[in-house]
C-alpha positions as CSV (number, residue, x, y, z in Angstrom):
1,X,-58.3,33.4,67.4
2,X,-55.3,31.9,65.6
3,X,-54.8,28.1,65.6
4,X,-53.4,26.5,68.7
5,X,-51.1,24.1,67.0
6,X,-50.3,22.1,70.1
7,X,-54.0,21.6,70.8
8,X,-54.7,20.7,67.2
9,X,-52.0,18.0,67.3
10,X,-53.4,16.6,70.5
11,X,-57.0,16.6,69.2
12,X,-55.8,15.1,65.8
13,X,-54.1,12.3,67.7
14,X,-57.3,11.6,69.6
15,X,-59.2,11.6,66.3
16,X,-56.8,9.2,64.5
17,X,-56.7,6.8,67.4
18,X,-60.4,6.9,67.9
19,X,-61.3,6.4,64.3
20,X,-58.7,3.6,63.9
21,X,-60.3,1.8,66.9
22,X,-63.8,2.4,65.5
23,X,-63.0,1.0,62.0
24,X,-61.2,-2.0,63.4
25,X,-64.1,-2.8,65.8
26,X,-66.6,-2.3,63.0
27,X,-64.7,-4.6,60.6
28,X,-64.8,-7.3,63.3
29,X,-68.6,-7.0,63.4
30,X,-68.7,-6.8,67.2
31,X,-71.1,-3.9,67.9
32,X,-74.4,-3.3,66.2
33,X,-74.2,-2.0,62.7
34,X,-76.5,0.9,63.3
35,X,-78.2,2.9,66.0
36,X,-81.6,4.6,65.6
37,X,-82.0,6.4,68.9
38,X,-84.6,9.3,68.6
39,X,-82.9,12.7,67.9
40,X,-84.0,14.3,71.2
41,X,-82.7,11.5,73.3
42,X,-79.5,11.3,71.2
43,X,-78.9,15.1,71.5
44,X,-79.2,14.8,75.2
45,X,-76.8,11.9,75.4
46,X,-74.2,13.8,73.4
47,X,-74.7,17.0,75.3
48,X,-75.2,19.0,72.2
49,X,-77.2,21.9,73.6
50,X,-74.6,22.4,76.4
51,X,-71.6,22.3,74.1
52,X,-73.4,24.8,71.7
53,X,-74.2,27.2,74.4
54,X,-71.1,27.0,76.5
55,X,-68.2,25.8,74.4
56,X,-65.0,24.9,76.2
57,X,-64.4,21.5,74.6
58,X,-60.8,20.2,75.2
59,X,-59.0,17.3,73.6
60,X,-59.9,15.2,76.6
61,X,-63.6,16.0,76.5
62,X,-63.6,15.7,72.7
63,X,-62.3,12.1,73.1
64,X,-65.4,11.3,75.1
65,X,-67.7,13.0,72.7
66,X,-66.1,11.3,69.7
67,X,-66.5,7.9,71.2
68,X,-70.2,8.5,72.0
69,X,-70.8,10.1,68.6
70,X,-69.3,7.1,66.7
71,X,-71.1,4.6,68.8
72,X,-74.5,6.1,67.8
73,X,-73.9,6.2,64.1
74,X,-74.0,3.7,61.3
75,X,-70.9,1.5,60.8
76,X,-70.3,1.3,57.1
77,X,-67.2,-0.9,57.6
78,X,-69.3,-3.5,59.5
79,X,-69.8,-6.8,57.6
80,X,-73.6,-6.6,58.3
81,X,-73.9,-3.2,56.6
82,X,-75.8,-4.3,53.6
83,X,-78.1,-1.2,53.2
84,X,-77.4,1.9,51.3
85,X,-75.0,2.4,48.4
86,X,-72.4,4.4,50.3
87,X,-68.8,3.3,50.5
88,X,-66.9,2.0,53.5
89,X,-64.2,4.6,52.8
90,X,-60.6,3.5,52.3
91,X,-58.1,5.3,54.6
92,X,-56.4,7.4,51.8
93,X,-59.8,9.1,51.1
94,X,-60.1,9.8,54.8
95,X,-56.6,11.4,54.7
96,X,-57.8,13.7,51.9
97,X,-60.8,14.8,54.0
98,X,-58.4,15.6,56.9
99,X,-56.2,17.7,54.6
100,X,-59.2,19.5,53.2
101,X,-60.5,20.2,56.6
102,X,-57.3,22.1,57.5
103,X,-56.2,23.6,54.2
104,X,-59.7,24.4,52.9
105,X,-58.9,25.2,49.3
106,X,-62.3,25.5,47.5
107,X,-61.0,25.3,44.0
108,X,-63.7,26.1,41.4
109,X,-61.6,29.2,41.0
110,X,-58.1,28.0,40.2
111,X,-56.2,30.7,42.2
112,X,-58.0,29.5,45.3
113,X,-56.4,26.1,45.1
114,X,-54.1,25.4,42.2
115,X,-52.8,22.0,43.5
116,X,-56.4,20.8,44.3
117,X,-57.6,21.9,40.9
118,X,-54.7,20.3,39.1
119,X,-55.4,17.0,40.9
120,X,-59.0,17.2,39.8
121,X,-58.0,17.9,36.2
122,X,-55.8,14.7,36.2
123,X,-58.5,12.6,37.9
124,X,-61.0,13.7,35.3
125,X,-58.6,13.0,32.5
126,X,-58.2,9.5,33.8
127,X,-62.0,9.0,34.1
128,X,-62.6,10.4,30.5
129,X,-60.0,8.0,29.2
130,X,-61.5,5.1,31.1
131,X,-65.0,5.6,29.7
132,X,-63.7,6.2,26.2
133,X,-64.2,9.9,25.8
134,X,-60.5,10.6,25.5
135,X,-59.1,14.1,24.9
136,X,-62.3,15.5,23.3
137,X,-64.4,15.1,26.5
138,X,-65.0,17.4,29.4
139,X,-65.7,16.9,33.1
140,X,-66.1,18.3,36.6
141,X,-66.5,16.8,40.1
142,X,-69.5,17.7,42.1
143,X,-70.8,17.0,45.6
144,X,-72.9,13.9,44.8
145,X,-74.8,12.2,42.0
146,X,-77.9,14.3,42.3
147,X,-75.9,17.5,41.5
148,X,-74.1,15.5,38.8
149,X,-77.3,14.5,37.1
150,X,-78.6,18.0,37.3
151,X,-75.4,19.4,35.8
152,X,-75.4,16.8,32.9
153,X,-79.1,17.7,32.1
154,X,-78.2,21.4,32.1
155,X,-75.7,20.6,29.4
156,X,-78.4,18.6,27.5
157,X,-80.9,21.5,27.9
158,X,-78.3,24.0,26.6
159,X,-78.1,21.8,23.4
160,X,-81.9,21.4,23.0
161,X,-82.8,25.0,24.0
162,X,-79.7,27.3,23.8
163,X,-81.7,30.3,24.9
164,X,-83.2,28.7,28.0
165,X,-80.6,30.3,30.4
166,X,-81.7,33.8,29.4
167,X,-85.2,33.4,28.0
168,X,-86.6,30.6,30.2
169,X,-87.4,27.0,29.5
170,X,-89.6,26.1,26.5
171,X,-92.7,24.3,27.4
172,X,-92.3,21.5,25.0
173,X,-89.1,19.8,26.3
174,X,-89.3,16.3,27.6
175,X,-87.0,13.9,29.5
176,X,-87.3,10.2,28.6
177,X,-86.5,7.8,31.5
178,X,-87.5,4.4,32.8
179,X,-89.5,4.2,36.1
180,X,-86.3,2.6,37.6
181,X,-84.3,5.8,37.1
182,X,-82.9,7.5,40.3
183,X,-85.3,10.0,41.9
184,X,-82.7,12.8,41.3
185,X,-83.6,12.7,37.5
186,X,-87.2,13.7,38.2
187,X,-86.1,16.2,40.8
188,X,-83.6,17.7,38.2
189,X,-86.4,18.0,35.7
190,X,-88.4,20.1,38.2
191,X,-85.4,22.2,39.1
192,X,-84.6,22.8,35.4
193,X,-88.1,24.2,34.9
194,X,-89.4,21.3,32.8
195,X,-91.7,20.1,35.5
196,X,-92.3,16.5,36.6
197,X,-94.9,15.9,33.9
198,X,-92.2,16.4,31.3
199,X,-90.6,13.1,32.5
200,X,-92.1,10.6,30.0
201,X,-91.7,6.9,30.8
202,X,-89.9,4.4,28.6
203,X,-91.2,0.9,28.0
204,X,-89.3,-1.6,30.2
205,X,-89.2,-5.3,30.8
206,X,-90.5,-7.0,34.0
207,X,-87.2,-6.2,35.8
208,X,-87.3,-2.5,34.9
209,X,-84.7,-2.5,32.1
210,X,-85.3,-0.3,29.0
211,X,-86.9,-2.3,26.1
212,X,-84.7,-1.1,23.2
213,X,-87.2,-2.5,20.6
214,X,-89.9,-0.1,22.0
215,X,-87.8,3.1,21.9
216,X,-89.2,4.2,18.5
217,X,-92.7,3.9,20.0
218,X,-91.7,6.0,23.0
219,X,-90.2,8.7,20.8
220,X,-93.3,8.7,18.7
221,X,-95.4,9.2,21.9
222,X,-93.3,12.2,22.9
223,X,-93.7,13.9,19.6
224,X,-97.4,13.2,19.3
225,X,-97.7,14.9,22.7
226,X,-96.2,18.0,21.1
227,X,-92.9,17.7,22.9
228,X,-89.2,17.6,22.0
229,X,-86.9,15.1,23.7
230,X,-84.2,16.9,25.6
231,X,-82.5,13.7,26.7
232,X,-83.0,10.0,27.2
233,X,-81.7,8.5,30.4
234,X,-80.3,4.9,30.9
235,X,-79.1,3.2,34.0
236,X,-75.7,1.5,34.6
237,X,-76.8,0.2,36.9
238,X,-80.3,0.7,38.2
239,X,-80.3,1.9,41.8
240,X,-83.0,-0.5,42.9
241,X,-82.0,-3.8,41.2
242,X,-78.4,-3.3,40.2
243,X,-79.3,-4.4,36.7
244,X,-77.9,-2.7,33.5
245,X,-79.7,-1.2,30.5
246,X,-78.4,-2.1,27.0
247,X,-76.2,0.9,26.6
248,X,-75.0,0.1,23.1
249,X,-78.5,-0.5,21.8
250,X,-79.9,2.6,23.4
251,X,-76.8,4.7,22.3
252,X,-77.1,3.6,18.7
253,X,-80.9,4.5,18.7
254,X,-80.2,7.9,20.3
255,X,-77.4,8.7,17.7
256,X,-79.7,7.8,14.8
257,X,-82.7,9.8,16.3
258,X,-80.6,12.8,17.3
259,X,-81.5,12.5,21.0
260,X,-79.1,13.4,23.8
261,X,-78.0,10.1,25.6
262,X,-77.4,10.4,29.3
263,X,-76.1,7.4,31.3
264,X,-76.6,7.4,35.1
265,X,-73.5,5.3,35.9
266,X,-73.3,6.6,39.5
267,X,-73.0,3.1,40.9
268,X,-72.0,0.9,38.1
269,X,-69.4,2.9,36.1
270,X,-66.7,1.6,38.5
271,X,-67.1,-1.8,36.9
272,X,-65.0,-0.5,34.0
273,X,-62.0,-1.2,36.3
274,X,-62.8,-4.9,36.6
275,X,-61.9,-6.9,33.5
276,X,-64.5,-9.5,34.5
277,X,-67.3,-7.0,34.6
278,X,-66.5,-4.1,32.2
279,X,-68.7,-5.8,29.5
280,X,-71.7,-4.6,31.5
281,X,-70.9,-1.1,30.4
282,X,-70.5,-1.9,26.7
283,X,-71.6,1.1,24.7
284,X,-71.0,3.7,27.4
285,X,-68.7,5.6,25.1
286,X,-71.8,6.4,23.0
287,X,-73.2,8.6,25.8
288,X,-73.4,12.3,25.4
289,X,-73.1,12.6,29.2
290,X,-72.7,10.3,32.1
291,X,-72.2,10.5,35.9
292,X,-69.9,8.4,38.0
293,X,-69.9,8.4,41.8
294,X,-66.6,7.8,43.5
295,X,-68.3,7.6,46.9
296,X,-69.9,4.3,46.0
297,X,-67.6,1.7,44.4
298,X,-64.3,3.7,44.4
299,X,-64.3,3.7,48.2
300,X,-64.1,7.5,48.7
301,X,-65.9,9.2,51.5
302,X,-69.0,11.2,50.6
303,X,-69.3,13.1,48.4
304,X,-67.4,12.9,45.1
305,X,-69.2,12.5,41.8
306,X,-68.0,13.1,38.2
307,X,-70.0,14.7,35.4
308,X,-68.5,13.6,32.1
309,X,-69.4,14.7,28.6
310,X,-68.3,13.3,25.3
311,X,-67.7,16.8,23.9
312,X,-66.1,19.3,26.2
313,X,-67.9,22.3,24.8
314,X,-71.3,20.8,25.8
315,X,-70.3,21.0,29.5
316,X,-69.1,24.5,29.1
317,X,-72.5,25.5,27.7
318,X,-74.4,24.3,30.7
319,X,-73.9,27.5,32.7
320,X,-73.8,31.1,31.4
321,X,-73.1,33.3,34.3
322,X,-71.8,36.8,34.9
323,X,-70.4,38.1,38.2
324,X,-67.9,40.9,38.2
325,X,-66.1,39.7,41.3
326,X,-65.4,36.2,39.8
327,X,-65.7,36.2,36.0
328,X,-62.9,38.4,34.6
329,X,-59.4,38.0,33.1
330,X,-58.1,34.6,32.1
331,X,-60.5,31.9,33.2
332,X,-58.8,29.1,31.4
333,X,-58.2,26.9,34.4
334,X,-61.4,27.7,36.4
335,X,-64.0,25.1,36.9
336,X,-66.7,27.4,38.1
337,X,-68.2,27.7,34.7
338,X,-69.1,23.9,34.8
339,X,-70.6,23.5,38.2
340,X,-73.4,24.7,40.5
341,X,-70.9,25.1,43.3
342,X,-68.4,28.0,43.8
343,X,-67.0,26.9,47.1
344,X,-66.2,23.3,45.9
345,X,-64.2,21.0,48.1
346,X,-61.0,19.3,47.1
347,X,-62.9,16.3,45.8
348,X,-60.3,15.1,43.4
349,X,-57.8,14.5,46.2
350,X,-60.0,11.8,47.7
351,X,-60.1,9.8,44.4
352,X,-56.4,10.5,43.6
353,X,-55.2,9.2,47.0
354,X,-57.2,6.0,46.7
355,X,-55.8,5.5,43.2
356,X,-52.3,6.4,44.4
357,X,-52.5,3.8,47.2
358,X,-54.5,1.0,45.5
359,X,-54.1,1.6,41.8
360,X,-56.6,0.9,39.1
361,X,-56.2,-2.8,39.6
362,X,-56.7,-2.6,43.3
363,X,-60.0,-0.7,42.9
364,X,-61.1,-3.0,40.1
365,X,-60.4,-6.0,42.4
366,X,-62.6,-4.4,45.1
367,X,-65.5,-4.0,42.6
368,X,-65.1,-7.6,41.5
369,X,-65.0,-8.9,45.1
370,X,-68.1,-7.1,46.1
371,X,-69.9,-8.3,43.0
372,X,-68.8,-11.9,43.7
373,X,-70.0,-11.6,47.3
374,X,-73.5,-10.5,46.1
375,X,-73.6,-13.4,43.7
376,X,-72.7,-15.7,46.5
377,X,-75.7,-14.4,48.5
378,X,-77.9,-15.1,45.5
379,X,-76.6,-18.7,45.3
380,X,-77.1,-19.3,49.0
381,X,-80.6,-17.8,49.1
382,X,-81.8,-19.9,46.2
383,X,-80.9,-23.1,48.0
384,X,-83.1,-22.2,51.0
385,X,-86.9,-22.8,51.2
386,X,-89.0,-19.7,51.4
387,X,-86.5,-17.4,49.5
388,X,-87.2,-16.2,46.0
389,X,-84.9,-14.2,43.8
390,X,-86.3,-12.6,40.7
391,X,-83.0,-12.3,38.8
392,X,-79.4,-13.3,38.9
393,X,-77.4,-10.3,40.1
394,X,-75.1,-8.4,37.8
395,X,-73.6,-6.2,40.4
396,X,-73.3,-6.0,44.2
397,X,-77.1,-5.4,44.6
398,X,-79.5,-8.3,45.1
399,X,-83.3,-8.1,45.5
400,X,-85.2,-11.1,47.1
401,X,-88.3,-12.0,49.0
402,X,-88.9,-14.3,51.9
403,X,-92.3,-16.0,52.0
404,X,-95.4,-14.0,51.1
405,X,-95.6,-11.7,54.1
406,X,-95.0,-8.0,54.5
407,X,-91.4,-7.5,53.5
408,X,-91.2,-4.0,55.0
409,X,-92.3,-5.4,58.4
410,X,-89.7,-8.1,58.1
411,X,-87.0,-5.6,57.3
412,X,-87.9,-3.6,60.5
413,X,-87.7,-6.8,62.6
414,X,-84.3,-7.5,61.1
415,X,-83.0,-4.1,62.0
416,X,-84.6,-3.7,65.4
417,X,-81.5,-4.6,67.4
418,X,-79.0,-3.2,64.9
419,X,-77.6,-6.6,63.9
420,X,-78.2,-6.0,60.2
421,X,-78.9,-3.2,57.9
422,X,-80.7,-3.8,54.6
423,X,-83.1,-1.9,52.4
424,X,-86.1,-2.6,50.2
425,X,-87.2,-2.0,46.6
426,X,-90.2,-2.7,44.3
427,X,-89.9,-4.8,41.2
428,X,-92.8,-4.7,38.8
429,X,-95.0,-3.4,41.7
430,X,-93.9,-6.1,44.2
431,X,-92.0,-5.2,47.3
432,X,-88.7,-7.0,47.9
433,X,-85.9,-7.0,50.4
434,X,-82.6,-5.7,49.0
435,X,-79.0,-5.8,50.0
436,X,-76.0,-3.9,48.6
437,X,-72.7,-5.4,49.4
438,X,-70.5,-2.4,50.2
439,X,-68.2,-3.4,53.1
440,X,-65.1,-5.4,52.3
441,X,-65.6,-7.3,55.6
442,X,-68.8,-8.9,54.4
443,X,-68.2,-12.6,54.0
444,X,-70.0,-16.0,53.8
445,X,-70.4,-16.1,57.5
446,X,-72.3,-12.8,57.4
447,X,-74.5,-13.9,54.5
448,X,-75.4,-17.2,56.2
449,X,-76.2,-15.3,59.5
450,X,-78.5,-12.9,57.6
451,X,-80.3,-15.8,55.9
452,X,-80.7,-17.6,59.2
453,X,-82.1,-14.5,60.9
454,X,-84.5,-13.8,58.0
455,X,-85.7,-17.4,58.2
456,X,-86.1,-17.1,62.0
457,X,-88.0,-13.8,61.9
458,X,-90.1,-15.0,58.9
459,X,-91.2,-18.2,60.7
460,X,-92.1,-16.2,63.8
461,X,-94.5,-14.0,61.8
462,X,-95.9,-16.9,59.8
463,X,-94.0,-15.8,56.7
């Protein structure tokens, strides 16, 4: 069945109007920030089984479905969305998703989407320049930070064990990482064939940051265990706390020791755009590889993550594949040799349109504002009895405790009616509440309301 253009225009108009109302309502903070209705109940409310079996949706019935669907989700634009590190997308990125949904140019093969591929090339060139890799670096965009970390470590494996792709993974490789590293690093080690036991912990301080002075001891432990370091991972910033490792100190150590230096900058690399905060990434140019998620602080919709390497050839060595229906002729512009995905979405368009509308300065101002709002929460919390904060925040992530009670139970009470969304993390074995300031609409009024609610719920449970 060919497209019914008239019906598409009507449905698209419904979509635009419905989403505009949804975002506006969310930014005002009127409805609950999230819904957690059980799946079976929600499926019945949305009529999913009937629509799947019978079809027949029209622009009019679609409008009803869209309203119900959006009402039951999580409102990332809501000022009380202080939970997960996912952006409240800016509208240019949403336009890119709309374009991709219709044009559908999966562009890991250049001939399948020349304009999409070219946009990605230029976005990557900008990112490489921003981190200090310049013309000698290489990059690719992937569907998320987990795939990005896996891809970067494939490049590290190709350097440490060039024959691993064909001969299998040597049993002596090791990955050095702090306990605060994102779970995708351990998962990547398992996928790569190293196994979880090959992930060897680095010494850290009480807040989970890598202790640079203890790195020689860590390397010595690895070698005494009969292993070779494939890569060492640092955080910029740590997912749990938002704190940064000493990239310069770690990078200089890795260069001297001949160890591949990987930086997980999924969340924090965007601070390079803020003059006030780029010092937090000092030394990032020493990395052999790094990842940078646009769907966090660059306000793109999920997913769009960059894998960047200081030397372009290192990324090209990550995959060594043959397929007669894809790999032939001139592959000079194809990205398929750098990524797990073949049918890769037009990810660069989302980043490009946000840049085209807001510019580097606009995105940098967004980062600075979210960091400042988080710092304001820390200031307000410290002034209130019962609240303890283990550190001054460096980013838009703040961990804190209220009283001595069960923080997980307190979190559940806070989220029961959907008024707030926040998460939790452990620091040095102690459970904390955690906020990540992602929505531009979050302000002092929101922060004060959250603190009031925590105090109220905490007193009811006897702290």
